[in-house]
Biopython code that builds the backbone (N, CA, C, O; Angstrom):
import numpy as np
from Bio.PDB.StructureBuilder import StructureBuilder

atoms = [
    (1, "UNK", "N", (-34.553, -48.321, 9.384)),
    (1, "UNK", "CA", (-33.618, -47.706, 10.311)),
    (1, "UNK", "C", (-32.220, -48.218, 9.991)),
    (1, "UNK", "O", (-32.022, -49.393, 9.683)),
    (2, "UNK", "N", (-31.270, -47.317, 10.070)),
    (2, "UNK", "CA", (-29.870, -47.645, 9.836)),
    (2, "UNK", "C", (-29.076, -47.180, 11.055)),
    (2, "UNK", "O", (-29.249, -46.054, 11.522)),
    (3, "UNK", "N", (-28.225, -48.034, 11.558)),
    (3, "UNK", "CA", (-27.296, -47.642, 12.614)),
    (3, "UNK", "C", (-25.908, -47.999, 12.127)),
    (3, "UNK", "O", (-25.644, -49.143, 11.758)),
    (4, "UNK", "N", (-25.023, -47.016, 12.128)),
    (4, "UNK", "CA", (-23.650, -47.271, 11.695)),
    (4, "UNK", "C", (-22.694, -46.392, 12.479)),
    (4, "UNK", "O", (-23.065, -45.329, 12.977)),
    (5, "UNK", "N", (-21.493, -46.843, 12.577)),
    (5, "UNK", "CA", (-20.430, -46.068, 13.212)),
    (5, "UNK", "C", (-19.783, -45.171, 12.163)),
    (5, "UNK", "O", (-19.613, -45.579, 11.015)),
    (6, "UNK", "N", (-19.428, -43.970, 12.548)),
    (6, "UNK", "CA", (-18.748, -43.071, 11.606)),
    (6, "UNK", "C", (-17.441, -43.674, 11.111)),
    (6, "UNK", "O", (-17.002, -43.388, 9.997)),
    (7, "UNK", "N", (-16.821, -44.507, 11.937)),
    (7, "UNK", "CA", (-15.552, -45.135, 11.523)),
    (7, "UNK", "C", (-15.760, -46.179, 10.425)),
    (7, "UNK", "O", (-14.801, -46.598, 9.777)),
    (8, "UNK", "N", (-17.025, -46.605, 10.213)),
    (8, "UNK", "CA", (-17.322, -47.555, 9.142)),
    (8, "UNK", "C", (-17.539, -46.870, 7.795)),
    (8, "UNK", "O", (-17.662, -47.546, 6.773)),
    (9, "UNK", "N", (-17.587, -45.549, 7.780)),
    (9, "UNK", "CA", (-17.812, -44.789, 6.557)),
    (9, "UNK", "C", (-16.465, -44.268, 6.058)),
    (9, "UNK", "O", (-15.781, -43.515, 6.752)),
    (10, "UNK", "N", (-16.103, -44.676, 4.863)),
    (10, "UNK", "CA", (-14.813, -44.263, 4.287)),
    (10, "UNK", "C", (-14.826, -42.766, 3.988)),
    (10, "UNK", "O", (-15.756, -42.273, 3.349)),
    (11, "UNK", "N", (-13.806, -42.038, 4.440)),
    (11, "UNK", "CA", (-13.763, -40.595, 4.167)),
    (11, "UNK", "C", (-13.476, -40.326, 2.690)),
    (11, "UNK", "O", (-12.695, -41.030, 2.050)),
    (12, "UNK", "N", (-14.124, -39.298, 2.176)),
    (12, "UNK", "CA", (-13.873, -38.817, 0.819)),
    (12, "UNK", "C", (-13.090, -37.518, 0.957)),
    (12, "UNK", "O", (-13.569, -36.566, 1.573)),
    (13, "UNK", "N", (-11.902, -37.474, 0.394)),
    (13, "UNK", "CA", (-11.075, -36.271, 0.483)),
    (13, "UNK", "C", (-11.542, -35.283, -0.580)),
    (13, "UNK", "O", (-11.494, -35.567, -1.777)),
    (14, "UNK", "N", (-11.991, -34.129, -0.124)),
    (14, "UNK", "CA", (-12.568, -33.129, -1.025)),
    (14, "UNK", "C", (-11.472, -32.285, -1.650)),
    (14, "UNK", "O", (-10.627, -31.718, -0.957)),
    (15, "UNK", "N", (-11.503, -32.216, -2.967)),
    (15, "UNK", "CA", (-10.473, -31.458, -3.682)),
    (15, "UNK", "C", (-11.085, -30.432, -4.622)),
    (15, "UNK", "O", (-10.381, -29.840, -5.440)),
    (16, "UNK", "N", (-12.406, -30.216, -4.509)),
    (16, "UNK", "CA", (-13.057, -29.203, -5.332)),
    (16, "UNK", "C", (-12.492, -27.825, -4.987)),
    (16, "UNK", "O", (-11.824, -27.652, -3.968)),
    (17, "UNK", "N", (-12.764, -26.871, -5.835)),
    (17, "UNK", "CA", (-12.306, -25.508, -5.613)),
    (17, "UNK", "C", (-12.776, -24.998, -4.252)),
    (17, "UNK", "O", (-13.955, -25.096, -3.913)),
    (18, "UNK", "N", (-11.855, -24.463, -3.496)),
    (18, "UNK", "CA", (-12.191, -23.883, -2.199)),
    (18, "UNK", "C", (-12.010, -24.809, -1.016)),
    (18, "UNK", "O", (-12.028, -24.360, 0.130)),
    (19, "UNK", "N", (-11.835, -26.106, -1.276)),
    (19, "UNK", "CA", (-11.594, -27.049, -0.184)),
    (19, "UNK", "C", (-10.095, -27.253, -0.029)),
    (19, "UNK", "O", (-9.370, -27.372, -1.016)),
    (20, "UNK", "N", (-9.642, -27.293, 1.200)),
    (20, "UNK", "CA", (-8.238, -27.577, 1.478)),
    (20, "UNK", "C", (-8.159, -28.409, 2.750)),
    (20, "UNK", "O", (-8.652, -28.003, 3.802)),
    (21, "UNK", "N", (-7.535, -29.577, 2.642)),
    (21, "UNK", "CA", (-7.299, -30.455, 3.788)),
    (21, "UNK", "C", (-8.602, -30.871, 4.481)),
    (21, "UNK", "O", (-8.704, -30.821, 5.707)),
    (22, "UNK", "N", (-9.604, -31.285, 3.675)),
    (22, "UNK", "CA", (-10.919, -31.636, 4.199)),
    (22, "UNK", "C", (-11.293, -33.057, 3.777)),
    (22, "UNK", "O", (-11.162, -33.422, 2.609)),
    (23, "UNK", "N", (-11.756, -33.848, 4.738)),
    (23, "UNK", "CA", (-12.300, -35.175, 4.459)),
    (23, "UNK", "C", (-13.758, -35.179, 4.911)),
    (23, "UNK", "O", (-14.087, -34.648, 5.971)),
    (24, "UNK", "N", (-14.632, -35.784, 4.096)),
    (24, "UNK", "CA", (-16.066, -35.816, 4.367)),
    (24, "UNK", "C", (-16.545, -37.252, 4.487)),
    (24, "UNK", "O", (-16.141, -38.126, 3.719)),
    (25, "UNK", "N", (-17.408, -37.477, 5.458)),
    (25, "UNK", "CA", (-18.092, -38.771, 5.608)),
    (25, "UNK", "C", (-19.589, -38.490, 5.595)),
    (25, "UNK", "O", (-20.084, -37.727, 6.425)),
    (26, "UNK", "N", (-20.320, -39.109, 4.651)),
    (26, "UNK", "CA", (-21.769, -38.989, 4.605)),
    (26, "UNK", "C", (-22.343, -40.031, 5.556)),
    (26, "UNK", "O", (-22.365, -41.220, 5.238)),
    (27, "UNK", "N", (-22.809, -39.588, 6.725)),
    (27, "UNK", "CA", (-23.290, -40.498, 7.756)),
    (27, "UNK", "C", (-24.728, -40.929, 7.530)),
    (27, "UNK", "O", (-25.089, -42.060, 7.857)),
    (28, "UNK", "N", (-25.554, -40.057, 6.979)),
    (28, "UNK", "CA", (-26.950, -40.383, 6.685)),
    (28, "UNK", "C", (-27.422, -39.479, 5.560)),
    (28, "UNK", "O", (-27.149, -38.278, 5.550)),
    (29, "UNK", "N", (-28.137, -40.077, 4.609)),
    (29, "UNK", "CA", (-28.625, -39.318, 3.465)),
    (29, "UNK", "C", (-29.721, -40.057, 2.735)),
    (29, "UNK", "O", (-30.343, -40.966, 3.284)),
    (30, "UNK", "N", (-29.957, -39.663, 1.489)),
    (30, "UNK", "CA", (-31.044, -40.252, 0.712)),
    (30, "UNK", "C", (-30.888, -41.762, 0.546)),
    (30, "UNK", "O", (-31.887, -42.479, 0.491)),
    (31, "UNK", "N", (-29.667, -42.250, 0.467)),
    (31, "UNK", "CA", (-29.460, -43.699, 0.322)),
    (31, "UNK", "C", (-29.957, -44.474, 1.551)),
    (31, "UNK", "O", (-30.180, -45.683, 1.490)),
    (32, "UNK", "N", (-30.123, -43.752, 2.661)),
    (32, "UNK", "CA", (-30.575, -44.360, 3.910)),
    (32, "UNK", "C", (-32.060, -44.081, 4.184)),
    (32, "UNK", "O", (-32.577, -44.430, 5.245)),
    (33, "UNK", "N", (-32.729, -43.457, 3.229)),
    (33, "UNK", "CA", (-34.136, -43.121, 3.407)),
    (33, "UNK", "C", (-34.375, -41.747, 3.996)),
    (33, "UNK", "O", (-35.514, -41.393, 4.302)),
    (34, "UNK", "N", (-33.315, -40.965, 4.160)),
    (34, "UNK", "CA", (-33.441, -39.599, 4.674)),
    (34, "UNK", "C", (-33.618, -38.668, 3.473)),
    (34, "UNK", "O", (-32.638, -38.299, 2.826)),
    (35, "UNK", "N", (-34.852, -38.291, 3.175)),
    (35, "UNK", "CA", (-35.135, -37.511, 1.971)),
    (35, "UNK", "C", (-35.160, -36.005, 2.193)),
    (35, "UNK", "O", (-35.221, -35.240, 1.231)),
    (36, "UNK", "N", (-35.115, -35.572, 3.443)),
    (36, "UNK", "CA", (-35.170, -34.141, 3.728)),
    (36, "UNK", "C", (-33.918, -33.599, 4.401)),
    (36, "UNK", "O", (-33.752, -32.385, 4.520)),
    (37, "UNK", "N", (-33.033, -34.494, 4.842)),
    (37, "UNK", "CA", (-31.857, -34.036, 5.578)),
    (37, "UNK", "C", (-30.700, -35.004, 5.360)),
    (37, "UNK", "O", (-30.895, -36.205, 5.174)),
    (38, "UNK", "N", (-29.507, -34.457, 5.388)),
    (38, "UNK", "CA", (-28.289, -35.278, 5.381)),
    (38, "UNK", "C", (-27.469, -34.920, 6.609)),
    (38, "UNK", "O", (-27.587, -33.825, 7.159)),
    (39, "UNK", "N", (-26.647, -35.855, 7.023)),
    (39, "UNK", "CA", (-25.719, -35.604, 8.118)),
    (39, "UNK", "C", (-24.335, -35.994, 7.640)),
    (39, "UNK", "O", (-24.090, -37.141, 7.267)),
    (40, "UNK", "N", (-23.436, -35.025, 7.655)),
    (40, "UNK", "CA", (-22.048, -35.245, 7.242)),
    (40, "UNK", "C", (-21.111, -34.964, 8.398)),
    (40, "UNK", "O", (-21.382, -34.123, 9.255)),
    (41, "UNK", "N", (-20.007, -35.685, 8.401)),
    (41, "UNK", "CA", (-18.919, -35.402, 9.326)),
    (41, "UNK", "C", (-17.762, -34.887, 8.476)),
    (41, "UNK", "O", (-17.278, -35.582, 7.582)),
    (42, "UNK", "N", (-17.330, -33.674, 8.762)),
    (42, "UNK", "CA", (-16.175, -33.113, 8.069)),
    (42, "UNK", "C", (-15.003, -33.058, 9.032)),
    (42, "UNK", "O", (-15.146, -32.628, 10.176)),
    (43, "UNK", "N", (-13.850, -33.493, 8.563)),
    (43, "UNK", "CA", (-12.616, -33.354, 9.323)),
    (43, "UNK", "C", (-11.743, -32.377, 8.553)),
    (43, "UNK", "O", (-11.360, -32.636, 7.412)),
    (44, "UNK", "N", (-11.432, -31.257, 9.185)),
    (44, "UNK", "CA", (-10.587, -30.232, 8.567)),
    (44, "UNK", "C", (-9.260, -30.238, 9.300)),
    (44, "UNK", "O", (-9.195, -29.954, 10.496)),
    (45, "UNK", "N", (-8.214, -30.560, 8.579)),
    (45, "UNK", "CA", (-6.883, -30.615, 9.180)),
    (45, "UNK", "C", (-6.371, -29.205, 9.449)),
    (45, "UNK", "O", (-6.899, -28.238, 8.900)),
    (46, "UNK", "N", (-5.339, -29.080, 10.294)),
    (46, "UNK", "CA", (-4.767, -27.759, 10.574)),
    (46, "UNK", "C", (-4.412, -27.022, 9.283)),
    (46, "UNK", "O", (-3.787, -27.584, 8.383)),
    (47, "UNK", "N", (-4.819, -25.759, 9.209)),
    (47, "UNK", "CA", (-4.562, -24.940, 8.025)),
    (47, "UNK", "C", (-5.577, -25.142, 6.918)),
    (47, "UNK", "O", (-5.499, -24.470, 5.890)),
    (48, "UNK", "N", (-6.535, -26.054, 7.098)),
    (48, "UNK", "CA", (-7.521, -26.343, 6.061)),
    (48, "UNK", "C", (-8.769, -25.477, 6.190)),
    (48, "UNK", "O", (-8.959, -24.763, 7.174)),
    (49, "UNK", "N", (-9.615, -25.565, 5.158)),
    (49, "UNK", "CA", (-10.856, -24.780, 5.155)),
    (49, "UNK", "C", (-11.839, -25.341, 4.141)),
    (49, "UNK", "O", (-11.469, -26.079, 3.227)),
    (50, "UNK", "N", (-13.115, -24.969, 4.328)),
    (50, "UNK", "CA", (-14.138, -25.246, 3.329)),
    (50, "UNK", "C", (-14.391, -23.932, 2.588)),
    (50, "UNK", "O", (-14.093, -22.860, 3.116)),
    (51, "UNK", "N", (-14.938, -24.005, 1.366)),
    (51, "UNK", "CA", (-15.080, -22.780, 0.571)),
    (51, "UNK", "C", (-16.108, -21.804, 1.126)),
    (51, "UNK", "O", (-17.048, -22.178, 1.828)),
    (52, "UNK", "N", (-15.893, -20.551, 0.785)),
    (52, "UNK", "CA", (-16.848, -19.494, 1.118)),
    (52, "UNK", "C", (-18.029, -19.666, 0.165)),
    (52, "UNK", "O", (-17.860, -19.652, -1.054)),
    (53, "UNK", "N", (-19.225, -19.829, 0.733)),
    (53, "UNK", "CA", (-20.380, -20.078, -0.115)),
    (53, "UNK", "C", (-21.662, -19.656, 0.580)),
    (53, "UNK", "O", (-21.684, -19.380, 1.779)),
    (54, "UNK", "N", (-22.717, -19.613, -0.201)),
    (54, "UNK", "CA", (-24.057, -19.361, 0.325)),
    (54, "UNK", "C", (-24.877, -20.613, 0.039)),
    (54, "UNK", "O", (-25.186, -20.904, -1.117)),
    (55, "UNK", "N", (-25.224, -21.339, 1.067)),
    (55, "UNK", "CA", (-25.989, -22.575, 0.898)),
    (55, "UNK", "C", (-27.427, -22.253, 0.505)),
    (55, "UNK", "O", (-28.000, -21.258, 0.948)),
    (56, "UNK", "N", (-27.998, -23.115, -0.333)),
    (56, "UNK", "CA", (-29.393, -22.924, -0.769)),
    (56, "UNK", "C", (-30.372, -23.125, 0.373)),
    (56, "UNK", "O", (-31.456, -22.542, 0.375)),
    (57, "UNK", "N", (-30.006, -23.932, 1.326)),
    (57, "UNK", "CA", (-30.910, -24.214, 2.445)),
    (57, "UNK", "C", (-30.218, -23.985, 3.770)),
    (57, "UNK", "O", (-29.041, -23.631, 3.827)),
    (58, "UNK", "N", (-30.961, -24.190, 4.816)),
    (58, "UNK", "CA", (-30.420, -24.032, 6.167)),
    (58, "UNK", "C", (-29.416, -25.129, 6.473)),
    (58, "UNK", "O", (-29.480, -26.224, 5.914)),
    (59, "UNK", "N", (-28.499, -24.822, 7.360)),
    (59, "UNK", "CA", (-27.530, -25.794, 7.850)),
    (59, "UNK", "C", (-27.375, -25.609, 9.353)),
    (59, "UNK", "O", (-27.534, -24.512, 9.888)),
    (60, "UNK", "N", (-27.063, -26.708, 10.008)),
    (60, "UNK", "CA", (-26.689, -26.655, 11.408)),
    (60, "UNK", "C", (-25.310, -27.288, 11.497)),
    (60, "UNK", "O", (-25.095, -28.410, 11.038)),
    (61, "UNK", "N", (-24.381, -26.554, 12.093)),
    (61, "UNK", "CA", (-22.996, -27.020, 12.221)),
    (61, "UNK", "C", (-22.694, -27.202, 13.702)),
    (61, "UNK", "O", (-22.870, -26.284, 14.504)),
    (62, "UNK", "N", (-22.243, -28.387, 14.049)),
    (62, "UNK", "CA", (-21.890, -28.710, 15.428)),
    (62, "UNK", "C", (-20.423, -29.100, 15.461)),
    (62, "UNK", "O", (-19.985, -29.938, 14.674)),
    (63, "UNK", "N", (-19.658, -28.497, 16.367)),
    (63, "UNK", "CA", (-18.241, -28.829, 16.512)),
    (63, "UNK", "C", (-18.131, -30.028, 17.446)),
    (63, "UNK", "O", (-18.386, -29.932, 18.646)),
    (64, "UNK", "N", (-17.745, -31.153, 16.865)),
    (64, "UNK", "CA", (-17.609, -32.385, 17.630)),
    (64, "UNK", "C", (-16.303, -32.393, 18.420)),
    (64, "UNK", "O", (-16.277, -32.783, 19.588)),
    (65, "UNK", "N", (-15.220, -31.959, 17.774)),
    (65, "UNK", "CA", (-13.936, -31.872, 18.481)),
    (65, "UNK", "C", (-13.038, -30.851, 17.797)),
    (65, "UNK", "O", (-13.212, -30.523, 16.623)),
    (66, "UNK", "N", (-12.091, -30.369, 18.552)),
    (66, "UNK", "CA", (-11.155, -29.381, 18.031)),
    (66, "UNK", "C", (-11.725, -27.979, 18.108)),
    (66, "UNK", "O", (-12.705, -27.721, 18.806)),
    (67, "UNK", "N", (-11.094, -27.092, 17.384)),
    (67, "UNK", "CA", (-11.518, -25.701, 17.355)),
    (67, "UNK", "C", (-11.251, -25.104, 15.995)),
    (67, "UNK", "O", (-10.358, -25.548, 15.272)),
    (68, "UNK", "N", (-12.029, -24.096, 15.648)),
    (68, "UNK", "CA", (-11.865, -23.440, 14.360)),
    (68, "UNK", "C", (-12.606, -22.128, 14.351)),
    (68, "UNK", "O", (-12.986, -21.596, 15.394)),
    (69, "UNK", "N", (-12.803, -21.619, 13.154)),
    (69, "UNK", "CA", (-13.462, -20.330, 12.994)),
    (69, "UNK", "C", (-14.573, -20.421, 11.957)),
    (69, "UNK", "O", (-14.393, -20.987, 10.878)),
    (70, "UNK", "N", (-15.713, -19.858, 12.302)),
    (70, "UNK", "CA", (-16.816, -19.638, 11.369)),
    (70, "UNK", "C", (-16.623, -18.202, 10.901)),
    (70, "UNK", "O", (-16.660, -17.277, 11.713)),
    (71, "UNK", "N", (-16.419, -18.006, 9.606)),
    (71, "UNK", "CA", (-16.177, -16.667, 9.070)),
    (71, "UNK", "C", (-17.447, -16.224, 8.347)),
    (71, "UNK", "O", (-17.860, -16.842, 7.365)),
    (72, "UNK", "N", (-18.068, -15.135, 8.846)),
    (72, "UNK", "CA", (-19.342, -14.683, 8.296)),
    (72, "UNK", "C", (-19.146, -13.852, 7.028)),
    (72, "UNK", "O", (-18.020, -13.642, 6.578)),
    (73, "UNK", "N", (-20.249, -13.387, 6.467)),
    (73, "UNK", "CA", (-20.231, -12.646, 5.205)),
    (73, "UNK", "C", (-19.415, -11.361, 5.288)),
    (73, "UNK", "O", (-18.895, -10.890, 4.277)),
    (74, "UNK", "N", (-19.300, -10.792, 6.483)),
    (74, "UNK", "CA", (-18.534, -9.563, 6.662)),
    (74, "UNK", "C", (-17.055, -9.826, 6.921)),
    (74, "UNK", "O", (-16.271, -8.892, 7.089)),
    (75, "UNK", "N", (-16.678, -11.108, 6.953)),
    (75, "UNK", "CA", (-15.279, -11.463, 7.182)),
    (75, "UNK", "C", (-14.910, -11.587, 8.649)),
    (75, "UNK", "O", (-13.740, -11.784, 8.975)),
    (76, "UNK", "N", (-15.890, -11.474, 9.544)),
    (76, "UNK", "CA", (-15.610, -11.589, 10.970)),
    (76, "UNK", "C", (-15.499, -13.059, 11.340)),
    (76, "UNK", "O", (-16.386, -13.850, 11.016)),
    (77, "UNK", "N", (-14.419, -13.432, 12.015)),
    (77, "UNK", "CA", (-14.182, -14.811, 12.422)),
    (77, "UNK", "C", (-14.729, -15.036, 13.827)),
    (77, "UNK", "O", (-14.312, -14.384, 14.784)),
    (78, "UNK", "N", (-15.670, -15.972, 13.932)),
    (78, "UNK", "CA", (-16.268, -16.354, 15.207)),
    (78, "UNK", "C", (-15.610, -17.656, 15.645)),
    (78, "UNK", "O", (-15.723, -18.671, 14.958)),
    (79, "UNK", "N", (-14.927, -17.635, 16.775)),
    (79, "UNK", "CA", (-14.265, -18.839, 17.270)),
    (79, "UNK", "C", (-15.313, -19.870, 17.683)),
    (79, "UNK", "O", (-16.300, -19.549, 18.345)),
    (80, "UNK", "N", (-15.074, -21.103, 17.280)),
    (80, "UNK", "CA", (-15.953, -22.207, 17.662)),
    (80, "UNK", "C", (-15.106, -23.342, 18.196)),
    (80, "UNK", "O", (-14.047, -23.653, 17.652)),
    (81, "UNK", "N", (-15.579, -23.953, 19.261)),
    (81, "UNK", "CA", (-14.869, -25.059, 19.899)),
    (81, "UNK", "C", (-15.825, -26.218, 20.138)),
    (81, "UNK", "O", (-17.035, -26.092, 19.949)),
    (82, "UNK", "N", (-15.269, -27.341, 20.554)),
    (82, "UNK", "CA", (-16.078, -28.538, 20.805)),
    (82, "UNK", "C", (-17.307, -28.188, 21.633)),
    (82, "UNK", "O", (-17.211, -27.525, 22.666)),
    (83, "UNK", "N", (-18.461, -28.646, 21.160)),
    (83, "UNK", "CA", (-19.719, -28.385, 21.844)),
    (83, "UNK", "C", (-20.486, -27.187, 21.318)),
    (83, "UNK", "O", (-21.650, -27.002, 21.673)),
    (84, "UNK", "N", (-19.858, -26.359, 20.475)),
    (84, "UNK", "CA", (-20.529, -25.176, 19.930)),
    (84, "UNK", "C", (-21.365, -25.544, 18.704)),
    (84, "UNK", "O", (-21.036, -26.475, 17.970)),
    (85, "UNK", "N", (-22.455, -24.793, 18.497)),
    (85, "UNK", "CA", (-23.362, -24.996, 17.370)),
    (85, "UNK", "C", (-23.576, -23.676, 16.641)),
    (85, "UNK", "O", (-23.709, -22.624, 17.266)),
    (86, "UNK", "N", (-23.609, -23.744, 15.299)),
    (86, "UNK", "CA", (-23.958, -22.586, 14.473)),
    (86, "UNK", "C", (-25.179, -22.959, 13.643)),
    (86, "UNK", "O", (-25.164, -23.961, 12.929)),
    (87, "UNK", "N", (-26.236, -22.158, 13.734)),
    (87, "UNK", "CA", (-27.421, -22.319, 12.890)),
    (87, "UNK", "C", (-27.266, -21.326, 11.743)),
    (87, "UNK", "O", (-27.226, -20.115, 11.961)),
    (88, "UNK", "N", (-27.180, -21.846, 10.525)),
    (88, "UNK", "CA", (-26.891, -21.010, 9.353)),
    (88, "UNK", "C", (-28.143, -20.902, 8.486)),
    (88, "UNK", "O", (-28.588, -21.903, 7.925)),
    (89, "UNK", "N", (-28.721, -19.699, 8.368)),
    (89, "UNK", "CA", (-29.896, -19.532, 7.514)),
    (89, "UNK", "C", (-29.541, -19.758, 6.039)),
    (89, "UNK", "O", (-28.381, -19.658, 5.640)),
    (90, "UNK", "N", (-30.562, -20.063, 5.249)),
    (90, "UNK", "CA", (-30.365, -20.219, 3.803)),
    (90, "UNK", "C", (-29.770, -18.941, 3.224)),
    (90, "UNK", "O", (-30.125, -17.834, 3.630)),
    (91, "UNK", "N", (-28.880, -19.108, 2.293)),
    (91, "UNK", "CA", (-28.235, -18.040, 1.518)),
    (91, "UNK", "C", (-27.254, -17.187, 2.314)),
    (91, "UNK", "O", (-26.754, -16.193, 1.788)),
    (92, "UNK", "N", (-26.963, -17.540, 3.562)),
    (92, "UNK", "CA", (-25.942, -16.801, 4.310)),
    (92, "UNK", "C", (-24.558, -17.230, 3.823)),
    (92, "UNK", "O", (-24.250, -18.420, 3.763)),
    (93, "UNK", "N", (-23.744, -16.257, 3.483)),
    (93, "UNK", "CA", (-22.383, -16.525, 3.005)),
    (93, "UNK", "C", (-21.479, -16.761, 4.210)),
    (93, "UNK", "O", (-21.487, -15.982, 5.163)),
    (94, "UNK", "N", (-20.693, -17.850, 4.163)),
    (94, "UNK", "CA", (-19.798, -18.172, 5.261)),
    (94, "UNK", "C", (-18.748, -19.166, 4.783)),
    (94, "UNK", "O", (-18.841, -19.712, 3.684)),
    (95, "UNK", "N", (-17.762, -19.386, 5.621)),
    (95, "UNK", "CA", (-16.870, -20.536, 5.471)),
    (95, "UNK", "C", (-16.303, -20.893, 6.836)),
    (95, "UNK", "O", (-16.372, -20.112, 7.785)),
    (96, "UNK", "N", (-15.748, -22.082, 6.906)),
    (96, "UNK", "CA", (-15.120, -22.570, 8.146)),
    (96, "UNK", "C", (-13.645, -22.776, 7.863)),
    (96, "UNK", "O", (-13.258, -23.178, 6.766)),
    (97, "UNK", "N", (-12.822, -22.493, 8.872)),
    (97, "UNK", "CA", (-11.384, -22.705, 8.721)),
    (97, "UNK", "C", (-10.795, -23.199, 10.035)),
    (97, "UNK", "O", (-11.304, -22.930, 11.123)),
    (98, "UNK", "N", (-9.701, -23.933, 9.882)),
    (98, "UNK", "CA", (-9.016, -24.486, 11.045)),
    (98, "UNK", "C", (-7.655, -23.833, 11.165)),
    (98, "UNK", "O", (-6.761, -24.085, 10.356)),
    (99, "UNK", "N", (-7.501, -23.002, 12.168)),
    (99, "UNK", "CA", (-6.211, -22.344, 12.422)),
    (99, "UNK", "C", (-5.524, -22.942, 13.643)),
    (99, "UNK", "O", (-4.547, -22.386, 14.143)),
    (100, "UNK", "N", (-6.038, -24.080, 14.126)),
    (100, "UNK", "CA", (-5.469, -24.715, 15.313)),
    (100, "UNK", "C", (-4.399, -25.729, 14.916)),
    (100, "UNK", "O", (-4.113, -25.913, 13.733)),
    (101, "UNK", "N", (-3.819, -26.374, 15.904)),
    (101, "UNK", "CA", (-2.781, -27.372, 15.668)),
    (101, "UNK", "C", (-3.307, -28.789, 15.545)),
    (101, "UNK", "O", (-2.535, -29.714, 15.289)),
    (102, "UNK", "N", (-4.632, -28.979, 15.725)),
    (102, "UNK", "CA", (-5.229, -30.315, 15.635)),
    (102, "UNK", "C", (-6.412, -30.319, 14.690)),
    (102, "UNK", "O", (-6.808, -29.270, 14.183)),
    (103, "UNK", "N", (-6.974, -31.481, 14.452)),
    (103, "UNK", "CA", (-8.119, -31.596, 13.553)),
    (103, "UNK", "C", (-9.351, -30.904, 14.127)),
    (103, "UNK", "O", (-9.585, -30.916, 15.336)),
    (104, "UNK", "N", (-10.127, -30.303, 13.236)),
    (104, "UNK", "CA", (-11.439, -29.738, 13.543)),
    (104, "UNK", "C", (-12.460, -30.715, 12.962)),
    (104, "UNK", "O", (-12.470, -30.951, 11.753)),
    (105, "UNK", "N", (-13.312, -31.282, 13.805)),
    (105, "UNK", "CA", (-14.305, -32.255, 13.345)),
    (105, "UNK", "C", (-15.699, -31.657, 13.536)),
    (105, "UNK", "O", (-16.094, -31.288, 14.643)),
    (106, "UNK", "N", (-16.427, -31.573, 12.427)),
    (106, "UNK", "CA", (-17.753, -30.963, 12.412)),
    (106, "UNK", "C", (-18.813, -31.983, 12.031)),
    (106, "UNK", "O", (-18.555, -32.879, 11.228)),
    (107, "UNK", "N", (-19.998, -31.854, 12.599)),
    (107, "UNK", "CA", (-21.187, -32.550, 12.114)),
    (107, "UNK", "C", (-22.054, -31.473, 11.467)),
    (107, "UNK", "O", (-22.335, -30.442, 12.078)),
    (108, "UNK", "N", (-22.479, -31.723, 10.218)),
    (108, "UNK", "CA", (-23.266, -30.745, 9.491)),
    (108, "UNK", "C", (-24.568, -31.394, 9.025)),
    (108, "UNK", "O", (-24.555, -32.362, 8.264)),
    (109, "UNK", "N", (-25.680, -30.849, 9.488)),
    (109, "UNK", "CA", (-27.001, -31.286, 9.056)),
    (109, "UNK", "C", (-27.502, -30.277, 8.038)),
    (109, "UNK", "O", (-27.479, -29.071, 8.285)),
    (110, "UNK", "N", (-27.957, -30.776, 6.885)),
    (110, "UNK", "CA", (-28.393, -29.903, 5.806)),
    (110, "UNK", "C", (-29.411, -30.642, 4.940)),
    (110, "UNK", "O", (-29.688, -31.821, 5.161)),
    (111, "UNK", "N", (-29.961, -29.939, 3.956)),
    (111, "UNK", "CA", (-30.848, -30.569, 2.997)),
    (111, "UNK", "C", (-30.078, -31.594, 2.177)),
    (111, "UNK", "O", (-28.847, -31.565, 2.158)),
    (112, "UNK", "N", (-30.780, -32.503, 1.497)),
    (112, "UNK", "CA", (-30.127, -33.619, 0.815)),
    (112, "UNK", "C", (-29.218, -33.229, -0.349)),
    (112, "UNK", "O", (-28.327, -34.002, -0.703)),
    (113, "UNK", "N", (-29.408, -32.084, -0.942)),
    (113, "UNK", "CA", (-28.587, -31.697, -2.086)),
    (113, "UNK", "C", (-27.600, -30.588, -1.770)),
    (113, "UNK", "O", (-27.222, -29.815, -2.651)),
    (114, "UNK", "N", (-27.183, -30.511, -0.515)),
    (114, "UNK", "CA", (-26.258, -29.445, -0.113)),
    (114, "UNK", "C", (-24.975, -30.020, 0.402)),
    (114, "UNK", "O", (-24.075, -29.273, 0.787)),
]
sb = StructureBuilder()
sb.init_structure("model")
sb.init_model(0)
sb.init_chain("A")
sb.init_seg("    ")
for serial, (resi, resn, name, xyz) in enumerate(atoms, 1):
    if name == "N":
        sb.init_residue(resn, " ", resi, " ")
    sb.init_atom(name, np.array(xyz, "f"), 0.0, 1.0, " ", f" {name:<3s}", serial, name[0])
structure = sb.get_structure()
């Protein structure tokens, strides 16, 4: 068993194609003995976004704080705010973006290689 504070995990600033103003913290993963699921905290600054993609596996996205938009495959933006959850089936094309004035903080549970 591992117990850690998210503030103890150094953020990794993502600069891959499609990421803008995003920091990621891997809170639990294979290094912790979690072989089927990972938990990440993403902080998306105002005007930032994660890339449009189709994940190989299911994901669950929980908005911890702030507000943003889940943009589906058809380009429709679904507003999400603190306390909202999105269950994303495998291979569904989507992206998240922050059009607010404050940080959007997400918890994302997914398979270990996603």
